C-alpha positions in Angstrom: 107.2 128.2 104.5 111.0 127.8 104.2 112.2 127.0 100.7 114.0 123.9 101.9 111.2 122.4 103.9 111.1 119.3 101.7 114.9 119.3 101.0 117.4 116.6 102.2 118.4 118.7 105.2 114.9 119.5 106.4 113.6 118.6 109.8 110.2 117.0 110.1 107.6 119.2 111.9 106.4 118.2 115.3 103.2 116.5 114.3 101.4 113.5 115.8 102.8 110.5 113.7 100.6 107.9 115.4 98.5 105.7 113.1 96.0 105.2 115.8 95.9 108.5 117.8 92.5 107.9 119.6 91.1 105.1 121.8 88.3 104.6 119.3 90.7 104.0 116.4 92.8 101.6 118.5 89.6 99.7 119.5 88.6 99.5 115.8 91.9 98.1 114.7 91.8 95.5 117.5 88.3 94.4 116.5 89.2 94.2 112.8 92.3 92.2 113.8 90.3 89.7 115.7 87.7 89.4 113.0 90.0 89.0 110.0 92.7 86.9 111.8 90.8 84.7 114.2 87.1 84.6 113.0 86.9 84.8 109.2 89.5 82.1 108.3 88.1 79.7 110.9 84.4 79.9 110.0 84.5 81.0 106.3 83.8 78.5 103.5 86.7 77.9 101.0 84.8 79.7 98.3 84.3 82.9 100.4 87.9 82.7 101.6 89.0 82.6 97.9 87.1 85.9 97.4 88.9 87.4 100.5 92.2 86.3 98.9 91.4 88.0 95.6 90.5 91.1 97.6 93.7 91.0 99.5 95.8 90.8 96.4 93.7 93.6 94.8 94.3 95.8 97.9 98.1 95.5 97.6 98.0 96.4 93.9 95.5 99.3 94.4 97.5 100.9 97.2 100.6 100.8 94.9 98.8 102.5 92.0 97.2 105.1 94.4 100.7 106.1 95.5 101.5 107.0 91.9 98.2 108.4 90.7 96.5 109.6 93.9 99.5 111.0 95.7 101.6 112.4 92.8 99.0 112.9 90.1 100.8 110.8 87.5 98.1 108.9 85.6 99.1 105.4 84.6 97.3 102.7 82.7 100.2 100.3 82.7 99.8 98.9 86.2 99.0 95.4 84.9 102.3 95.3 83.0 104.3 95.9 86.2 102.3 93.1 87.8 103.2 90.8 85.0 106.9 91.7 85.4 106.8 90.6 89.0 104.7 87.6 88.2 107.1 86.2 85.5 110.2 87.1 87.6 108.8 85.2 90.6 107.6 82.3 88.3 111.0 81.9 86.8 112.8 81.9 90.1 110.3 79.4 91.5 110.4 77.0 88.6 114.0 77.3 87.4 115.8 77.9 90.7 113.3 76.3 93.1 113.3 79.6 95.1 111.2 79.8 98.2 108.3 82.3 98.4 110.1 84.6 100.8 112.7 85.2 98.1 110.5 85.0 95.0 108.0 87.6 96.2 110.4 90.5 97.0 112.5 89.6 93.9 109.4 90.1 91.8 108.7 93.4 93.5 112.3 94.6 92.9 112.3 93.6 89.3 109.1 95.5 88.7 110.6 98.5 90.6 113.6 98.4 88.2 111.3 98.4 85.2 109.4 101.2 86.9 112.7 103.2 86.8 113.1 102.4 83.1 109.6 103.6 82.3 109.7 106.5 84.8 112.8 108.2 83.5 111.4 109.2 80.1 108.1 110.1 81.8 109.6 112.7 84.1 109.1 115.7 81.8 105.7 114.9 80.6 102.2 114.9 82.2 98.6 114.5 81.4 97.6 112.6 78.3 101.2 112.2 77.2 102.0 110.3 80.4 98.9 108.1 79.8 100.2 107.3 76.4 103.7 106.5 77.8 102.3 104.1 80.3 100.1 102.5 77.6 103.2 102.0 75.5 104.9 100.4 78.4 101.9 98.0 78.8 102.1 97.0 75.2 105.9 96.7 75.0 106.0 94.5 78.2 103.2 92.3 76.9 105.1 91.8 73.6 108.4 91.0 75.4 106.8 88.5 77.6 105.2 86.8 74.6 108.2 86.7 72.3 111.3 86.4 74.5 111.9 82.7 75.4 114.0 83.6 78.4 111.0 85.2 80.0 108.0 83.0 79.2 109.5 80.1 77.2 108.0 81.2 73.9 104.9 82.7 72.3 102.0 83.0 74.8 103.5 80.3 77.0 102.3 79.9 80.5 104.5 78.9 83.5 102.9 76.6 86.0 103.8 77.6 89.5 103.3 75.3 92.6 101.7 76.7 95.7 104.2 78.2 98.2 105.5 76.0 101.1 106.4 76.9 104.6 108.9 74.6 106.3 108.3 72.1 103.5 104.5 72.1 103.9 102.6 73.3 100.8 99.8 75.8 101.3 97.1 73.9 99.5 93.9 75.3 100.9 92.3 78.7 100.6 92.6 79.0 104.4 96.4 78.4 104.2 96.7 81.1 101.5 94.6 83.5 103.5 97.0 83.3 106.4 99.9 83.9 103.9 98.3 87.0 102.4 97.2 88.7 105.6 100.7 89.8 106.7 101.4 91.2 103.2 98.2 93.2 103.3 99.0 94.6 106.8 102.6 95.5 105.8 101.3 97.2 102.6 98.7 99.2 104.4 101.0 100.3 107.3 103.8 101.2 104.9 101.6 103.3 102.7 100.1 105.1 105.7 103.6 105.9 107.1 104.8 107.0 103.6 101.9 109.5 103.4 103.0 111.0 106.8 106.7 111.1 105.8 108.7 113.9 104.1 108.5 111.9 100.9 104.7 111.6 101.2 104.3 115.3 101.8 106.5 116.0 98.7 104.3 113.7 96.6 101.2 115.7 97.7 102.9 119.0 97.0 103.8 117.8 93.4 100.3 116.6 92.9 98.7 119.8 94.0 101.0 122.3 92.3 104.3 121.1 90.9 105.6 124.6 90.0 105.1 125.8 93.6 106.7 122.6 94.9 109.7 123.2 92.7 110.0 126.7 94.0 109.9 125.4 97.6 113.0 123.2 96.8 111.4 119.9 96.0 113.3 117.9 93.4 110.3 117.0 91.2 112.1 114.5 88.9 113.5 112.6 91.9 110.2 112.3 93.7 108.3 111.4 90.6 110.8 108.6 90.0 110.5 107.4 93.6 106.7 107.3 93.2 107.1 105.1 90.1 109.5 102.8 91.9 107.3 102.3 95.0 104.1 101.8 92.9 105.9 99.3 90.7 107.2 97.4 93.7 103.7 97.1 95.1 102.5 95.9 91.6 105.3 93.3 91.4 104.5 91.9 94.8 100.8 91.7 93.9 101.7 90.0 90.6 103.8 87.3 92.3 101.0 86.7 94.9 98.4 86.4 92.2 100.6 83.9 90.3 100.9 81.9 93.5 97.2 82.1 94.0 96.3 80.9 90.4 99.2 78.5 90.1 100.2 79.8 86.7 101.8 82.9 85.2 100.2 84.0 82.0 100.2 87.4 80.3 96.5 87.3 79.8 96.1 87.8 83.5 97.7 91.2 83.3 96.5 92.8 80.1 95.3 96.4 79.8 91.8 95.5 81.1 93.5 94.7 84.5 95.2 98.1 84.4 91.8 99.7 83.8 90.3 97.7 86.7 93.0 99.0 89.1 92.5 102.6 87.9 88.8 102.2 88.5 89.5 100.9 92.0 91.4 104.0 93.1 89.0 106.4 91.3 85.9 104.8 92.8 87.5 104.3 96.2 89.1 107.8 96.4 92.3 109.1 95.0 95.2 109.8 97.5 93.6 107.8 100.3 94.8 104.4 101.6 91.3 103.7 102.8 89.9 104.7 99.4 92.2 102.1 97.7 91.0 99.4 100.1 87.3 100.3 99.6 87.8 100.5 95.8 89.6 97.1 95.7 86.8 95.5 97.7 84.1 97.1 95.5 85.7 96.3 92.1 86.6 92.8 93.1 83.0 92.0 94.4 81.3 93.8 91.4 81.5 90.9 88.9 80.7 88.3 91.6 77.6 90.3 92.7 76.7 90.8 89.0 76.8 87.1 88.4 74.7 86.3 91.5 72.2 88.9 90.4 71.9 87.7 86.9 71.7 84.0 87.9 68.9 84.9 90.4 67.2 86.9 87.6 67.5 84.0 85.2 66.1 81.6 87.8 63.0 83.7 88.2 62.3 84.5 84.6 62.2 81.6 82.1 64.5 81.9 79.2 66.9 84.2 80.9 69.4 81.5 82.0 72.1 82.7 79.5 72.3 86.2 81.2 75.5 85.1 82.9 77.3 85.5 79.5 76.7 89.3 79.7 78.5 89.7 83.0 81.9 90.9 81.5 80.1 93.5 79.4 77.9 94.5 82.3 80.9 95.0 84.5 82.6 97.4 82.0 79.3 99.3 81.6 79.0 99.6 85.4 82.6 100.7 85.6 82.1 103.5 83.1 78.9 104.7 84.8 80.4 104.6 88.3 83.6 106.5 87.3 81.4 109.2 85.7 79.2 109.4 88.7 82.0 109.6 91.2 83.9 112.2 89.2 80.9 114.4 88.8 79.1 114.0 92.2 81.7 112.6 94.6 85.3 113.1 93.3 86.7 111.8 96.6 84.9 108.4 96.0 83.9 105.9 98.6 86.3 107.2 101.1 84.4 110.5 101.3 81.1 108.7 101.6 82.6 106.7 104.4 83.8 109.8 106.2 80.4 111.5 105.9 78.7 108.4 107.3 81.2 108.3 110.1 80.6 112.0 111.0 76.8 111.4 111.0 77.1 108.5 113.3 79.2 110.5 115.7 76.7 113.4 115.5 73.8 111.0 116.2 75.8 109.5 119.1 76.4 112.8 120.7 72.8 114.0 120.3 71.3 110.7 121.6 
């Protein structure tokens, strides 16, 4: 391979860049579009639409973290902090300047991207456990600044109440309204990440992840691309943070503590590192896990007398399940739910051909 394949003067190889190269994939996308745009919001109950909304926000955040961890191999446990930067930036613009949602959301993403640069620069020459400690320090520092700088949050542990976004002066009050707001953001986030993976930048990310020394020999500017990964990941996190603040109607640092960063790390590990589909599957799984746990424990408590207080164990049960699942996937299926999905898809195709 030519040393400057990934350099600024390189020419992209003649590969098929289509996101849907086969008729089957195009049909699948069309069916999913009809289901999630026309069917689900029309027939779904408000409670179930609220679950979809949480999943959509989680998908955006998980895709962003997967770009950093899955594509470039830079482990981060500070994703929640970057979400909080976007959340408070958006909340201040909305409350203090009466900014519309179409300005507050990208502004939150850009501010998080800027903080990503600040955190990413000292992290360029370190890796492994040292990078984990650096992102942990960023998480703690950002939490402290939010809590103690009045210009950001108004004081110690102060929340900022945020009204629901409005379109043409009409507030989006229902879960159905918010569902339709989130769908375009999810689509853009997925398509952008898939195109990024196919681009020169995406191929450079993967080369750095697989073998950074070999990548540097081939002419890849490792420091530059690592910083780009931090910026893109932080932008995704900031946008997810603003959307989550809009969804809850309040910006509070407790929504973005280190447990949230661990949740997002679990999403991409369980879903499959380096895969957009894996980030989506992991976000769905981790978001539904506490809900399914609560339903299961409530059903168990209803059957067995004296077990009605089992719901209080849900937070602890979720963390136990997270730990067990991460160990299981790392040992037996390192590629996560995405690999299981691909195996099931291959088996279905094989059965179809032999039928």
